[in-house]
N, C-alpha and C positions, 0 to 999 in steps of 0.2 A: 473914807468914811460908809455906809452903806445903811440906808434909810428902805423898810417895805413897811407899808400900811392893804391891808385887806378890807373885805368882810364879804357874808354870804347870808342871804336870804333861802329858807329852802320850805318845804311842806312836802308831807309824804302821810301814806295811807294806806293800809293793808286790803287787798281784793279778795273773793274769798280763795281762790287757785296763787294767788304773788302777791306780789307791792309795787305803788307806786311814786317816787318821786321828784318831787323836777322845781327846780331854783334856778337862782344868779349867783353870780359872784362879782366883785369887782378887785384890779390888782395892782398897784403900782410900786415899783421899784425902784430906787436910784443906788446908784454905784457912781463913788468918785476915788478915787484914792491915787496918789504921789508919792512918790519916791524917788530917790537921788542919791547917787552910788558915791561911796565914799573913797572908793578908786579917783585917782589924778585926772580921770577923762571924764569926770563930773555928770555919768551918763544917767539917763534920767528912764523912769515910764512914770505915766501917767494915762488912766483907766477912766472914763467920763462916760455912764450911757443911764439912761430911760427906759424905763419897761411899762405900758400902762394897757391892760386891758379889760375888755367887760365880759362876759360870756352867760348864757345859758346851758343847765343841761339837765338833764332828763336820766332816771333808772327805772328802768322797768324789771322786775324779777315772773318768773310763770314758774310753775310746777303742773307737769301733766305725769297722767298714769300715776304705778306704781310707784315710781321711784325717780322721773327726771324731773330736769329744772334747766328753762334756761334765763339768761340775765345779758340784757342791754344797757350799758352807758354809755351818754351821748354830751359831749360838748363841741358847743360850738360857740370861736373865742374870736374879737376882733381888736384891735391895739394898734399902739403904736410898731409893736413887729409883726405884723401881718394880721389874717385873718387864718382859720383851722376848723375844721372838722374835727374833733377825734373820739369814733369809738371804741369801745374795748365790750367784747362777746362773749360770753362765755356758757358751755352746755355739760352737762354733767346726767349720768343715767347710774342708777344703783342695782348695781350686781348683785343679787339674792341676801344675805345677811351681812355682808363681809367685804365686799367688794365694790368699788367703779369705778367706771371709765368717766374720765375729760376733755375736753378740749378747748384753745380760746382763743384769741388775738388780741393785740391790740394797736394803737396807733397812736403815741407819746410825742411829745414835743418839750423842749426843756431852750426859755430863750439866753438865760445866762449859765455861760459856760466855764470851766477852770481853767485860767493860765499854765496853771504849775507846772513845772518841767521836770517829770518823773526819773529823770536821766540824770539831775542832779543830786552830787553828796549831801551839799548843803540842804535838796527837800530835803533828804531821807534822814534828816537830823530832828529839821525843824519841819515838820510834813503838814504844814498850812497851806489854805486853796485861797487864789487870788480870784474871784468872781468879776467875768468881764460878759458885756451884751447888752443889747436892745438898741432901742435908734441912740443915730449920731457915734455907735460904738466898729461898726464896720463888723462885727463877729454874728454870722448870723444864726436862727435858730436849728437849735439840733431837732433832729427828727428820727423816730426810731417805731418799725413796726416788728411785733414776736409774735407767732405761734407757737402754740405747744400742745402735745396731748397727751394724757397717762394713764395709767391705772395705779390705785390705791388698793390693798390688800390690809386687812384689821383679822387675821388667823386666829387671834384669840387675846381679850381682854386685857389693854393694856400694850399690845405689839402695836405696829404699823409698819407695812411696808410701801413702798413708791417707787414708779417707775415713772421718768418721767423724759419726753425727748422734745426739743423745741428749734427752731430758725427764729433767728432775728437780721436782719439790715438796719444798719446806719447811717444816713444823709447829713451832713451842711455841719460835722465835727467839728471843731474847734480843737483841729492836729495841730500840735508845733514839731517843726522841724527847727531845734533851737540853733542859733547858732553860739551859744557860747554857753557854760556851766553855773550860768545862777542859777536860782532859785523859782525864778519863772520866764515866761518867755517876756523877749523883748524885739523880736524879729527872728524873721528865716534865709 
């Protein structure tokens, strides 16, 4: 079973050269699965985890000059899976009539991760996810940091060319080294 609820309250307003938004959110996610094997060994898979969090967020967009724009999004949250500060920053510059440059950075987190075994033949036939994580599950919060930069060109109406480069790091992923060929990780 999985039960999820949440709520968001926010306010936004326009500024002469940009916009501002501020708000708060609350989330609750409960996961409780139990599966029994049909094999004679009767192996079992029990997954139980809860994640609750409250957070405040702010978004600021600012235009400058003839074609520049910057955006900062910031989320501060705390809950059963710990506390974190998650920024997202983007800057872009319009170059002439048909092009732009941009750079961006994001730090993200994911409380629940999938235990699906991508190496399982059964998993390829029945490609479903089995999410786990949160308080009491022993599965860490996955984190990612991504930086990207690119160029966009619009040589004529209806055409768009884009080149982008990026670097990304991942921490605390629930990577599984399954000891068996079942559709979900049950151990290592």
